[in-house]
BADRENMI-994448 format. One record per residue: x, y, z of N, C-alpha, C, O, CB in turn; residue in three letters. Coordinates in steps of 0.2 Angstrom, whole numbers, padded with zeros to 4 digits, always signed. Glycine has a CB too. Example, Ala and Ser with C-alpha at 12.3 -4.5 7.8 and 13.67 -1.06 7.14 Angstrom:
% BADRENMI-994448
+0066-0028+0039+0062-0022+0039+0066-0016+0039+0071-0017+0042+0057-0022+0045ALA
+0064-0011+0035+0068-0005+0036+0064+0000+0039+0067+0006+0040+0070-0003+0029SER
This chain:
% BADRENMI-994448
+0281-0024+0160+0273-0024+0162+0270-0016+0160+0264-0016+0158+0272-0026+0170UNK
+0272-0012+0160+0267-0006+0158+0266-0005+0151+0261-0003+0148+0269+0001+0162UNK
+0273-0007+0146+0273-0007+0141+0269-0012+0137+0267-0010+0131+0279-0007+0140UNK
+0267-0017+0140+0263-0024+0136+0254-0021+0139+0250-0026+0138+0266-0034+0140UNK
+0252-0016+0142+0249-0011+0144+0245-0006+0138+0240-0005+0136+0253-0008+0148UNK
+0252-0003+0137+0252+0002+0133+0251+0000+0125+0248+0003+0120+0258+0004+0134UNK
+0255-0007+0124+0253-0008+0119+0246-0011+0117+0243-0010+0112+0259-0012+0117UNK
+0245-0014+0120+0240-0017+0121+0233-0013+0119+0228-0015+0115+0241-0019+0126UNK
+0233-0006+0124+0229+0000+0124+0230+0005+0117+0226+0009+0113+0232+0005+0131UNK
+0235+0003+0116+0237+0006+0106+0232+0002+0102+0229+0005+0098+0246+0003+0103UNK
+0231-0005+0101+0229-0010+0098+0223-0008+0096+0220-0007+0091+0229-0015+0100UNK
+0221-0009+0104+0211-0008+0105+0210+0000+0101+0206+0001+0097+0208-0007+0117UNK
+0214+0004+0104+0212+0011+0100+0212+0011+0092+0207+0012+0088+0218+0016+0102UNK
+0217+0009+0092+0217+0007+0083+0210+0003+0079+0206+0005+0075+0224+0001+0081UNK
+0210-0003+0081+0206-0007+0081+0199-0004+0082+0194-0006+0078+0207-0012+0086UNK
+0198+0000+0086+0191+0004+0087+0189+0008+0081+0183+0008+0078+0193+0009+0093UNK
+0195+0012+0078+0194+0017+0077+0193+0014+0068+0189+0017+0064+0199+0022+0079UNK
+0196+0007+0066+0194+0005+0059+0190+0003+0062+0186+0008+0062+0197+0000+0055UNK
+0185-0003+0065+0179-0004+0066+0174+0000+0063+0170-0001+0059+0177-0006+0072UNK
+0175+0007+0068+0171+0012+0067+0169+0015+0061+0163+0017+0059+0172+0017+0071UNK
+0175+0016+0057+0176+0019+0050+0172+0015+0045+0168+0017+0041+0183+0018+0047UNK
+0174+0007+0047+0172+0002+0041+0163+0003+0045+0159+0004+0040+0176-0009+0041UNK
+0161+0004+0050+0155+0004+0050+0150+0008+0048+0144+0008+0047+0154+0003+0056UNK
+0154+0015+0046+0152+0021+0046+0152+0022+0036+0148+0026+0034+0156+0026+0051UNK
+0156+0018+0033+0155+0017+0027+0151+0015+0024+0148+0011+0028+0159+0015+0024UNK
+0148+0015+0017+0143+0013+0013+0139+0018+0011+0139+0024+0012+0140+0008+0015UNK
+0133+0014+0006+0128+0019+0004+0124+0017+0010+0124+0012+0013+0124+0018-0005UNK
+0118+0023+0011+0113+0022+0014+0108+0021+0009+0108+0024+0003+0112+0028+0019UNK
+0101+0017+0012+0096+0017+0008+0096+0011+0004+0100+0007+0006+0096+0023+0002UNK
+0091+0010+0000+0091+0004-0004+0094+0002-0006+0097+0006-0009+0090+0004-0008UNK
+0098-0004-0007+0102-0007-0012+0101-0010-0018+0104-0015-0021+0105-0010-0010UNK
+0096-0007-0020+0096-0007-0027+0094-0002-0034+0091+0003-0034+0094-0011-0027UNK
+0095-0004-0038+0093+0004-0042+0087+0003-0045+0085-0002-0049+0097+0006-0047UNK
+0085+0009-0043+0077+0011-0043+0075+0011-0052+0077+0014-0057+0076+0021-0039UNK
+0070+0008-0052+0067+0009-0060+0063+0014-0062+0058+0015-0059+0063+0004-0063UNK
+0066+0018-0068+0066+0024-0070+0057+0025-0069+0053+0021-0070+0070+0025-0077UNK
+0057+0033-0068+0052+0033-0067+0046+0035-0073+0049+0038-0077+0052+0037-0061UNK
+0039+0034-0075+0036+0035-0080+0034+0042-0078+0035+0044-0072+0032+0030-0082UNK
+0032+0046-0083+0027+0051-0083+0020+0050-0080+0016+0048-0083+0026+0053-0090UNK
+0020+0053-0075+0011+0051-0073+0008+0057-0075+0003+0057-0078+0009+0048-0065UNK
+0010+0062-0074+0007+0070-0074+0004+0071-0080+0000+0075-0080+0011+0076-0074UNK
+0005+0067-0085+0004+0068-0092-0006+0064-0095-0005+0058-0096+0012+0065-0095UNK
-0011+0067-0096-0015+0062-0097-0013+0061-0104-0010+0063-0108-0022+0063-0095UNK
-0018+0052-0102-0017+0049-0107-0022+0052-0115-0018+0051-0120-0018+0043-0103UNK
-0027+0054-0116-0031+0054-0121-0033+0064-0122-0039+0067-0121-0037+0048-0117UNK
-0025+0067-0124-0026+0072-0125-0024+0074-0133-0020+0071-0136-0023+0076-0119UNK
-0028+0078-0135-0027+0079-0141-0021+0085-0144-0020+0091-0142-0033+0080-0144UNK
-0018+0083-0149-0012+0087-0149-0013+0096-0153-0018+0099-0156-0007+0081-0154UNK
-0009+0097-0151-0012+0105-0155-0010+0107-0162-0005+0104-0165-0008+0112-0151UNK
-0012+0111-0164-0014+0111-0171-0006+0116-0172-0004+0121-0170-0024+0114-0172UNK
-0004+0111-0178+0003+0115-0182-0001+0121-0185-0007+0122-0186+0008+0110-0189UNK
+0004+0126-0187+0004+0131-0190+0000+0130-0197-0006+0133-0199+0011+0133-0191UNK
+0003+0126-0200+0001+0124-0208-0008+0121-0206-0013+0122-0210+0007+0117-0214UNK
-0008+0116-0199-0016+0114-0201-0019+0122-0199-0022+0124-0204-0021+0107-0195UNK
-0017+0126-0195-0022+0132-0195-0022+0135-0202-0028+0136-0204-0020+0137-0190UNK
-0018+0136-0205-0018+0139-0211-0023+0137-0213-0028+0140-0214-0012+0138-0214UNK
-0022+0132-0215-0027+0127-0219-0035+0128-0217-0040+0127-0220-0025+0118-0218UNK
-0036+0129-0210-0042+0127-0207-0044+0136-0209-0049+0137-0213-0041+0124-0198UNK
-0043+0140-0208-0041+0146-0209-0046+0149-0216-0051+0152-0216-0032+0146-0210UNK
-0042+0144-0222-0043+0146-0229-0048+0143-0230-0051+0145-0235-0038+0144-0233UNK
-0051+0137-0227-0059+0134-0230-0063+0139-0223-0068+0141-0224-0061+0122-0231UNK
-0060+0139-0220-0068+0145-0216-0069+0151-0221-0075+0152-0223-0065+0151-0207UNK
-0063+0154-0223-0065+0160-0227-0068+0159-0235-0068+0163-0239-0059+0164-0228UNK
-0069+0152-0236-0071+0150-0244-0078+0148-0241-0082+0145-0244-0066+0143-0250UNK
């Protein structure tokens, strides 16, 4: 009789541990891949900085 209770207690303990481990597994958070973020910090209408060649041409035209 005592062996039956011990066996049942062991089974209950093992199944409780296994179920607890399974419940704790997995990824938390949203279950989808997030979309890539677009660059939102840059203004859309910005002038491109002048290259050194353009700067040299501008200086030559100003000197003449």
